[in-house]
C-alpha positions in Angstrom: -1.4 -19.8 31.3 -1.4 -21.0 34.7 1.5 -23.6 34.1 3.7 -20.5 32.6 6.5 -19.1 34.9 8.6 -15.8 34.2 12.2 -17.1 33.2 14.8 -16.4 35.8 16.2 -13.0 35.6 19.7 -13.1 34.3 20.6 -9.7 33.4 21.3 -6.6 36.0 18.3 -4.4 36.1 19.1 -1.0 34.9 19.2 1.8 37.1 18.3 4.2 34.1 20.0 5.3 30.7 21.4 8.5 32.4 22.6 6.6 35.6 24.3 4.2 33.8 26.0 7.0 31.9 26.8 8.9 35.0 28.2 5.6 36.5 30.4 4.9 33.6 31.8 8.5 33.5 32.7 7.9 37.4 34.5 4.6 36.4 32.0 2.5 37.1 30.8 -0.5 34.7 30.4 0.3 30.8 26.5 1.3 30.3 24.3 -1.1 28.4 24.5 1.5 25.2 27.9 1.2 25.0 28.9 3.5 22.0 32.2 1.1 21.6 30.2 -2.1 21.7 27.3 -1.1 20.2 26.3 2.1 18.7 29.5 2.6 16.2 28.7 -1.0 14.8 24.9 -0.6 14.4 25.4 3.0 12.9 28.5 1.8 10.3 26.0 -1.0 9.2 23.3 1.6 8.4 25.3 4.0 7.0 27.1 1.5 4.4 23.2 0.5 3.7 22.5 3.8 2.5 25.7 3.7 0.2 24.8 0.4 -1.0 21.0 1.3 -1.8 22.5 4.2 -3.7 24.7 2.1 -5.9 22.2 -0.5 -6.6 24.5 -3.3 -6.4 26.2 -5.6 -3.8 29.3 -4.3 -2.1 31.8 -6.2 -0.4 33.0 -4.3 2.7 36.8 -4.3 4.4 36.0 -3.2 7.7 39.7 -3.3 8.9 41.0 -1.0 6.1 37.4 1.0 6.0 37.1 0.5 2.2 34.8 -1.2 -0.2 36.8 -4.2 -2.1 34.7 -4.0 -5.3 33.5 -0.5 -6.2 35.5 2.5 -6.4 32.8 5.0 -6.7 31.5 3.9 -3.7 34.6 4.2 -1.7 34.1 7.9 -3.0 30.7 8.4 -1.0 32.5 7.2 2.6 34.1 10.8 2.9 33.4 14.3 1.2 35.9 16.6 -0.5 36.7 19.5 1.7 36.6 23.1 0.4 39.8 24.8 0.2 41.0 26.0 3.6 39.2 23.6 5.3 40.8 20.0 6.5 40.4 17.7 9.3 
């Protein structure tokens, strides 16, 4: 342990999650937890995993077209049917 040295600090230190968000809103650098770069892809993987578990089969995902290429039933799980009078 005496020979161990801490690795060099290569990443900028965070002023805190809230301050990063405020700085980004004011035109500063993007926060470390950028929605576009991190949160959206991670959420997509988790939700697609839920559909795969429910279908109990290996699914092939076409991210560019937002659909499964090998299972139409799994594609139906991507969206809900809206009641009459409600649309997006």
